[in-house]
N, C-alpha and C positions, 0 to 999 in steps of 0.2 A: 686174739691176738695175745700171747704173752707178756706179760713184762718185758722179757727182752727183748721181742722184735718192737715193742711201740717206746721202749728204750730209743734203741738203732734209728727205729723212725722220725721220733721228735727230734733227737739230736741232729739227722739228717735235716730237717725243712729250721732247726733252730737258724740253721746260716742262712735261710731267705728271710726271716723275721728279727733278726740283731735290733731291735728295736723293742719286740716284747720280751726279752729278757738279758736287760743291762747288767742288771744285777743277780747273782747269785741266787738270794730271796728270790726274785721273780721267777729264774729258771724254775725254782722248787715250786713256786705256785702253781705256773700253769704244768708241768708233770703232774701232778699230784691231782689238777682238775680230769688229768684223761685217763688217768686208770680206774677202774669197772668196782664197783659195788662196794664189797668186802672189802675187798686191798682199801682200794681209797680211805673207806674209812676205818682203818685201823691205821692206819701212815696219820691220818689226820689226827691220830690223839699223841704225837712226837711232836720233838719239836729238833731239828736238826742242824747239822753246824754246814754240813754241803749237802750239796748235787748227789756226789759218789755216795756221802752215808745214808745218805736218802736209800737213792736207786737200790743200792746194798740191801737193804731190810724192806724195801717191796720184792725182789728176788726172794729172800727168804720169807717171806708172807705166804706170795703165790705155793712157792716150792709143799708147802703148807698145806697147805689148803687143799693144794691137790691132793697129797698122799689122801691127806684126809680124809676126801671124800672116795677114794678109788677103796680104802679101809672099808666106809660106809658099806660103801658098793658091794661087797666083798663079803660082810655080813650080815648082808640084805637087809642093812637097817635105810630110812631112806631120813633127812633131815630134812629137817620142819623148817624153813625162814621164820615162821611167821608164829605164833602162840594161836591156841584153843581160839580165843574169838577175831581172828582174821589179824590185820596188819598194824595192830597198835602191838606194846607191850606191857597193857593194863591185864589180857589177857578178856578180851570182850568187856571188859569192863565201863561205860558210859558214863560220864561227867556232865556237867551240869553248867553255865555259866552263874557265878557269884557276884555281884555287884557290890562291893566293897562299902562298908561304913550305910546300909542298908540291911533292919532287919527284915530275912525273910520267911514266914512265919509257914508248917506244911501249909496246903492246898491252896494257901492265898498268893494271890497275883502282886506282883509288886507295884507301887502305886507309878502311873504316866507323869 
């Protein structure tokens, strides 16, 4: 579903759930929750003064993402969603937990 289709459906359903979208902020929060992946991540990084402003930004972001994907396909490029190590952004580097306040030397287990 495109952002425009989602917004139309969202507005249609709002008529039946007025208690869920009492304020403009509540309406924006519910709209944001229904957006898909990459659009939602980008939208969440900004503060909006109105639902209309948020909606317009979401449509623009969706258009840009769509255009970029079409260009990449045309060039034969595949867009990677994750780094070389899988789903984390550290490129496969794993980290171990460290308890603060306790010195832990290599090879020694911390006291229990």
